[in-house]
C-alpha positions in Angstrom: 21.4 -54.5 122.5 23.5 -55.0 119.3 21.7 -55.2 116.0 22.9 -57.9 113.6 22.3 -57.8 110.0 20.7 -60.9 108.3 20.6 -61.6 104.7 17.3 -63.2 103.9 14.1 -63.1 101.8 11.5 -60.3 101.5 8.5 -60.8 103.7 5.6 -62.3 101.8 2.8 -59.9 100.6 -0.7 -60.5 101.7 -3.7 -61.0 99.4 -4.7 -57.4 99.4 -1.3 -56.2 98.2 -1.2 -58.9 95.5 -4.6 -57.8 94.1 -3.5 -54.2 94.0 -0.3 -55.0 92.1 -2.2 -57.1 89.5 -4.7 -54.2 88.9 -1.8 -51.7 88.4 -0.2 -54.0 85.9 -3.4 -54.5 83.9 -3.9 -50.7 83.9 -0.4 -50.0 82.6 -0.7 -52.6 79.9 -4.0 -51.1 78.7 -2.6 -47.6 78.7 0.4 -48.7 76.6 -2.0 -50.3 74.1 -4.1 -47.2 73.8 -1.1 -45.0 73.3 0.3 -47.3 70.7 -3.0 -47.3 68.7 -3.2 -43.5 68.7 0.4 -43.2 67.5 -0.3 -45.6 64.6 -3.5 -43.7 63.6 -1.7 -40.4 63.7 1.0 -41.7 61.4 -1.5 -43.0 59.0 -3.3 -39.6 58.9 -0.1 -37.8 58.3 0.8 -40.2 55.5 -2.6 -39.8 53.9 -2.4 -36.0 54.2 1.1 -36.1 52.6 -0.2 -38.1 49.7 -3.2 -35.8 49.2 -0.9 -32.7 49.2 1.5 -34.4 46.8 -1.3 -35.2 44.3 -2.8 -31.7 44.7 0.5 -30.1 44.0 1.2 -32.4 41.1 -2.2 -31.5 39.6 -1.6 -27.8 39.9 1.9 -28.2 38.4 0.6 -30.2 35.5 -2.1 -27.6 34.8 0.4 -24.8 34.6 2.2 -23.9 31.3 5.4 -25.5 32.5 3.5 -28.6 33.7 1.7 -28.8 30.4 5.0 -29.0 28.6 6.1 -31.7 31.0 2.9 -33.6 30.5 3.4 -33.4 26.7 6.9 -34.7 27.1 5.7 -37.6 29.3 2.7 -38.3 27.1 3.9 -37.7 23.5 1.1 -37.0 21.0 1.0 -37.0 17.2 -0.8 -34.6 15.0 -4.1 -36.3 13.9 -6.5 -33.4 13.2 -6.5 -29.7 12.3 -9.7 -27.8 12.9 -10.2 -24.6 10.8 -12.8 -21.9 11.2 -13.3 -18.4 9.8 -12.9 -19.3 6.2 -15.2 -17.8 3.5 -13.4 -17.8 0.2 -10.5 -20.1 1.2 -11.2 -23.8 1.8 -10.2 -25.4 5.1 -7.9 -27.6 3.1 -6.0 -24.6 1.7 -5.5 -23.3 5.3 -4.2 -26.7 6.4 -1.7 -26.6 3.5 -0.4 -23.3 4.8 0.6 -24.8 8.1 3.2 -27.0 6.3 2.5 -29.7 8.9 2.3 -33.4 8.2 -0.1 -36.0 9.7 1.5 -38.2 12.3 4.4 -35.8 13.2 4.9 -34.9 16.8 2.2 -32.6 18.1 2.9 -29.3 20.0 6.0 -28.6 17.8 6.4 -26.0 16.4 4.6 -23.6 18.8 1.1 -22.5 17.9 2.2 -18.9 17.6 4.8 -19.9 14.9 2.1 -21.8 13.0 -0.3 -18.9 13.2 2.4 -16.5 11.8 3.1 -18.9 9.0 -0.6 -19.1 8.0 -1.1 -15.3 8.3 1.6 -14.7 5.6 -0.9 -15.8 2.9 -2.0 -12.8 0.9 -5.7 -13.7 1.3 -5.6 -13.4 5.1 -5.6 -10.5 7.5 -4.7 -12.5 10.6 -4.6 -16.1 12.0 -4.6 -17.6 15.4 -3.7 -21.2 16.5 -3.8 -23.3 19.6 -2.8 -26.9 20.3 -5.3 -29.1 22.0 -4.2 -31.7 24.6 -5.3 -34.5 22.3 -2.7 -33.5 19.7 -5.2 -31.7 17.4 -4.6 -28.2 16.2 -7.3 -25.4 16.1 -6.8 -22.5 13.7 -9.0 -19.4 13.3 -8.4 -17.1 10.4 -9.7 -13.6 9.2 -9.9 -13.2 5.5 -9.5 -10.0 3.5 -12.7 -8.6 1.9 -12.5 -7.6 -1.7 -13.3 -4.0 -2.6 -12.6 -4.1 -6.3 -11.7 -6.3 -9.2 -8.4 -5.0 -10.7 -7.8 -5.7 -14.4 -4.0 -5.8 -14.8 -2.1 -4.9 -17.9 -1.3 -8.6 -18.7 -5.0 -9.4 -18.6 -5.2 -11.0 -15.2 -8.2 -10.2 -12.9 -7.2 -9.8 -9.3 -8.9 -8.7 -6.1 -7.9 -5.7 -4.0 -9.1 -4.9 -0.5 -9.9 -1.5 1.0 -6.3 -1.1 2.1 -4.9 -1.5 -1.4 -3.5 -5.0 -1.0 -3.8 -7.2 -4.2 -4.3 -10.7 -3.0 -5.9 -13.2 -5.4 -7.7 -14.1 -8.6 -11.3 -12.8 -9.1 -14.1 -15.3 -9.5 -16.9 -15.0 -12.1 -19.1 -14.0 -9.2 -16.7 -11.2 -8.3 -16.9 -9.9 -11.9 -20.6 -9.6 -11.5 -20.8 -8.0 -8.1 -17.7 -5.9 -7.5 -16.7 -2.6 -9.1 -13.9 -2.7 -11.8 -10.6 -0.9 -11.9 -8.2 -1.0 -14.9 -4.6 -0.2 -14.5 -1.6 0.0 -16.8 0.8 -0.2 -13.8 2.5 -3.5 -12.7 0.8 -5.2 -9.8 2.5 -7.3 -7.1 0.3 -9.8 -5.2 0.5 -9.3 -1.5 1.8 -5.7 -1.8 0.1 -2.4 -1.2 -0.2 -0.3 -4.3 -0.6 3.4 -3.6 -2.2 4.0 -7.0 -5.0 1.5 -6.1 -5.4 3.2 -2.7 -6.0 6.5 -4.4 -8.4 4.9 -6.9 -10.5 3.5 -4.0 -10.6 6.9 -2.4 -11.6 8.4 -5.7 -14.6 6.1 -6.0 -15.8 7.1 -2.5 -15.5 10.8 -3.5 -17.4 10.2 -6.7 -20.3 8.6 -4.7 -20.3 11.6 -2.4 -21.0 13.8 -5.4 -23.9 11.7 -6.4 -22.3 10.4 -9.7 -24.0 7.3 -11.2 -22.8 4.1 -9.7 -21.1 1.1 -11.4 -18.5 3.2 -13.2 -15.1 1.9 -14.2 -11.9 3.6 -13.0 -8.9 3.6 -15.3 -5.4 4.3 -14.0 -2.7 5.1 -16.7 1.0 4.5 -16.5 3.0 6.8 -14.2 4.5 8.6 -17.2 1.0 9.3 -18.7 -0.5 12.6 -17.4 -4.0 11.4 -18.0 -3.8 9.7 -14.6 -7.4 8.7 -13.6 -10.3 8.5 -15.9 -13.9 7.2 -15.5 -16.2 5.3 -17.8 -19.9 4.4 -17.5 -21.6 1.5 -19.2 -24.0 3.0 -21.7 -22.1 6.3 -22.0 -19.7 6.7 -24.9 -17.1 8.9 -23.5 -14.1 8.6 -21.2 -13.9 11.3 -18.5 -10.3 12.3 -17.8 -9.6 13.6 -14.3 -5.8 13.5 -14.5 -3.6 13.1 -11.4 -3.3 15.3 -8.4 -4.1 15.7 -4.7 -7.5 14.7 -3.3 -8.8 18.3 -3.3 -7.9 18.8 -7.0 -9.6 15.6 -7.9 -12.6 16.5 -5.8 -13.0 19.8 -7.7 -12.9 18.0 -11.0 -15.5 15.5 -9.8 -17.8 18.3 -8.9 -17.4 19.7 -12.4 -18.1 16.2 -13.8 -21.3 16.0 -11.7 -22.6 19.3 -13.2 -21.7 18.2 -16.7 -23.6 14.9 -16.5 -26.6 16.5 -15.0 -26.8 18.9 -18.0 -27.2 16.0 -20.4 -25.7 18.0 -23.3 -25.7 16.2 -26.7 -22.2 17.2 -27.5 -21.0 15.7 -24.3 -22.8 12.5 -24.9 -21.3 12.2 -28.4 -17.7 13.0 -27.3 -15.2 10.1 -27.1 -13.0 12.0 -24.5 -14.2 14.6 -22.0 -11.1 16.2 -20.4 -11.7 17.8 -17.1 -8.1 18.7 -16.2 -8.5 22.4 -17.1 -9.7 24.9 -14.6 -12.1 27.1 -16.7 -13.6 24.8 -19.3 -14.1 21.2 -20.4 -12.3 20.0 -23.5 -14.4 17.6 -25.6 -12.8 15.4 -28.3 -14.9 14.0 -31.0 -14.1 10.7 -32.6 -13.0 10.4 -36.2 -11.6 13.9 -36.7 -8.0 14.6 -37.9 -7.8 18.0 -36.4 -5.7 18.6 -33.3 -7.4 19.5 -30.0 -6.7 22.9 -28.5 -7.1 24.0 -24.9 -10.2 25.9 -24.0 -8.5 27.6 -21.1 -5.8 30.3 -21.1 -4.4 28.7 -17.9 -3.6 25.3 -19.3 -3.0 23.4 -22.5 -4.8 20.3 -23.8 -2.8 17.2 -24.9 -2.2 16.8 -28.6 -5.0 14.8 -30.2 -6.4 13.8 -33.6 -9.9 14.6 -32.4 -11.8 17.9 -32.8 -12.4 19.9 -29.6 -15.9 21.4 -29.0 -17.3 23.5 -26.2 
């Protein structure tokens, strides 16, 4: 039997097949909706996470020194306040003047370290620190020098000197009452270290170690004058000449001076000058005499004087 091909329609599906096809279609549609919803949720989560990472990174960057500079550039501030602490003798206004800054000028420039170095150049100060605040204010902390003596200069000025020998400012009336006094015939430079003053401060310490009466004055002669250092006490008439020399030599003469004052000899108390520069004896020079002083030691010679030596 020959087969003949016929072009025609598909056979009709029965009700069971049609129901199955409908159910498959609904299932596919629901599956596509679920997948689409999960994809959108994932994208939103990734987007949110990216934004969070971005802001976290930006915050870390802006909190870094480099970021702080960027923040200052994006948010320019002006100088509106300077906070000062650590002052005792200086006024906060004086420290503010040392910064050479003006109100309203851009903050954060110059650098805080540059401002601190500028302030620390003042003779009154040992050190200074500074830091800019984010608001545009400046915080400065200073350490002042502490006065050890009042120095009476040759020209009549009364200056302060600290323990390191730095001369740095005018003495106040309170300083004159509470601090020891040092008189010098040598020129003084404010802000400079004077070696003669350093040695005078050491001499005062040595004298205290020998139990000498406190509140004495130290006199420092010119460099060309061999008298060097001499001491005077309020209530005692004489001037006690120690001369110049190394610390050991001066220490020996201070020991001699301590024995001399403890003896309370009338001729010592009446002398105008008590010269301790000679090894074996003390040369006393009485006021009002026209005779020339002579050395009391065969190992040295006293200076020429119009006063009479005794002892």
